[in-house]
C-alpha positions in Angstrom: 0.0 0.0 0.0 1.3 3.4 -1.0 1.1 6.2 1.6 -1.3 8.9 0.6 0.0 11.7 -1.6 -1.2 15.2 -0.5 -1.8 17.3 -3.6 -2.0 21.0 -2.9 -3.5 23.1 -5.7 -2.3 26.7 -5.9 -3.4 27.7 -9.4 -1.2 28.5 -12.4 -1.7 28.0 -16.0 -2.5 24.3 -15.5 -5.9 25.1 -14.0 -6.9 28.1 -16.2 -9.5 28.1 -18.9 -10.4 30.6 -21.6 -13.4 32.8 -21.0 -14.9 33.5 -24.4 -17.0 36.5 -23.4 -14.2 38.3 -21.5 -11.4 37.1 -23.9 -9.0 36.1 -21.1 -7.8 33.2 -19.1 -9.5 32.6 -15.7 -9.8 30.0 -13.0 -13.1 28.1 -13.3 -12.1 25.7 -10.5 -9.5 23.0 -10.5 -9.1 20.5 -13.3 -6.9 18.2 -11.2 -9.7 15.7 -10.3 -10.6 15.3 -13.9 -6.9 14.9 -14.9 -6.5 12.1 -12.3 -9.6 10.4 -13.6 -8.6 10.8 -17.2 -5.2 9.4 -16.5 -6.8 6.4 -14.7 -4.7 7.2 -11.6 -5.0 4.6 -8.9 -2.8 6.2 -6.3 -4.3 7.4 -3.0 -4.3 11.2 -3.6 -5.9 13.8 -1.3 -6.5 17.0 -3.2 -6.8 20.3 -1.5 -7.3 23.7 -3.1 -5.2 26.3 -1.2 -5.7 29.1 -3.7 -6.1 29.7 -7.4 -3.6 32.4 -8.4 -1.4 33.2 -11.3 2.1 32.7 -10.0 3.0 36.3 -11.1 0.5 37.4 -8.4 2.0 35.2 -5.7 3.5 37.1 -2.7 5.4 35.9 0.4 2.2 35.4 2.4 1.0 33.0 -0.3 4.3 31.1 0.0 3.9 31.1 3.7 0.4 29.6 3.4 1.8 26.9 1.1 4.6 26.1 3.6 2.1 26.0 6.5 -0.1 23.5 4.5 3.0 21.3 3.9 3.9 21.5 7.6 0.4 20.5 8.7 0.2 17.7 6.2 0.3 14.2 7.7 1.8 13.0 4.4 5.5 12.9 3.7 4.7 13.0 0.0 3.4 16.3 -1.2 2.7 17.5 -4.7 2.0 21.1 -5.4 0.5 22.5 -8.7 1.9 25.9 -9.3 2.3 28.5 -12.0 5.6 28.2 -13.8 6.7 31.9 -13.7 7.5 31.8 -10.0 7.6 28.1 -9.3 11.4 28.3 -8.6 10.9 31.0 -6.0 8.2 29.0 -4.1 10.4 25.8 -4.3 13.3 27.7 -2.8 11.1 29.2 -0.1 10.0 25.6 0.9 13.5 24.2 0.6 14.7 26.9 3.1 12.1 25.9 5.7 13.8 23.5 8.2 10.4 22.2 9.4 9.9 20.5 6.0 13.0 18.3 6.1 11.9 14.7 6.0 9.2 15.4 3.4 9.3 15.0 -0.3 7.8 18.0 -2.0 7.4 18.2 -5.8 6.1 21.2 -7.6 4.7 21.0 -11.2 2.6 23.0 -13.6 2.0 23.6 -17.2 2.9 26.0 -20.0 -0.6 25.7 -21.6 -3.9 25.2 -19.7 -5.2 21.6 -19.5 -8.6 22.7 -20.6 -7.4 24.1 -23.9 -5.9 20.8 -25.1 -2.5 20.2 -26.5 -1.2 20.9 -23.0 1.8 19.5 -21.1 -0.3 19.5 -17.9 -1.2 15.8 -17.8 2.3 14.7 -18.7 3.8 17.0 -16.0 1.3 15.8 -13.4 2.1 12.2 -14.2 5.8 12.8 -13.9 5.4 14.6 -10.6 3.2 11.8 -9.2 6.0 9.4 -9.9 8.7 11.8 -8.7 7.1 12.3 -5.3 7.1 8.6 -4.7 10.6 7.9 -5.9 12.7 10.8 -4.7 14.3 11.1 -1.3 13.1 13.9 1.0 13.7 17.4 -0.4 12.0 19.9 -2.6 11.9 19.3 -6.4 10.5 20.7 -9.6 9.2 18.2 -12.1 8.6 19.7 -15.6 9.2 18.6 -19.2 10.0 15.0 -18.1 12.8 16.1 -15.9 13.2 16.4 -12.1 15.3 19.2 -10.6 16.3 20.0 -7.1 14.7 23.3 -6.1 18.0 25.2 -6.3 19.1 23.6 -9.6 16.3 24.7 -11.9 15.4 27.7 -14.0 12.6 28.5 -16.4 13.9 29.3 -19.9 11.2 31.7 -21.0 12.5 31.8 -24.6 12.1 28.1 -25.1 9.2 27.5 -22.7 11.0 24.8 -20.7 12.7 24.2 -17.4 16.5 23.6 -17.4 19.2 22.7 -15.0 21.5 25.4 -13.6 
């Protein structure tokens, strides 16, 4: 039996959809449950929506809320969906929290919303679900089929991928 994975939802492009009347992306709610169903995921996953924010709007108090949820979690395996623009900053914030040592925390997201199709969201979620089970304790970013330590990743905005530093 696998221990339960705690999946914290914070927003980001992964959970956005296009609002045809307003002509912009918005948060209609989370797509994570549908993604897990569509992927036929059989892992014990507890989903919790903390917030639905574009990561460019994330502030330190939001990162503190994410850290607090990780600290309170009974699980040692935590997956966080997050916007890609400030994912590294949040990962570093969590990595620098001594209370989180002993937990495996993986952040993932998407460059294109799941709801719009042709998205990397499902692939990244699947990779992150595997990573959170296989990696030793620490904070990681799982994007584009790769797993990075929090302090060893950067987003290459020109290419739309995460790379090692």
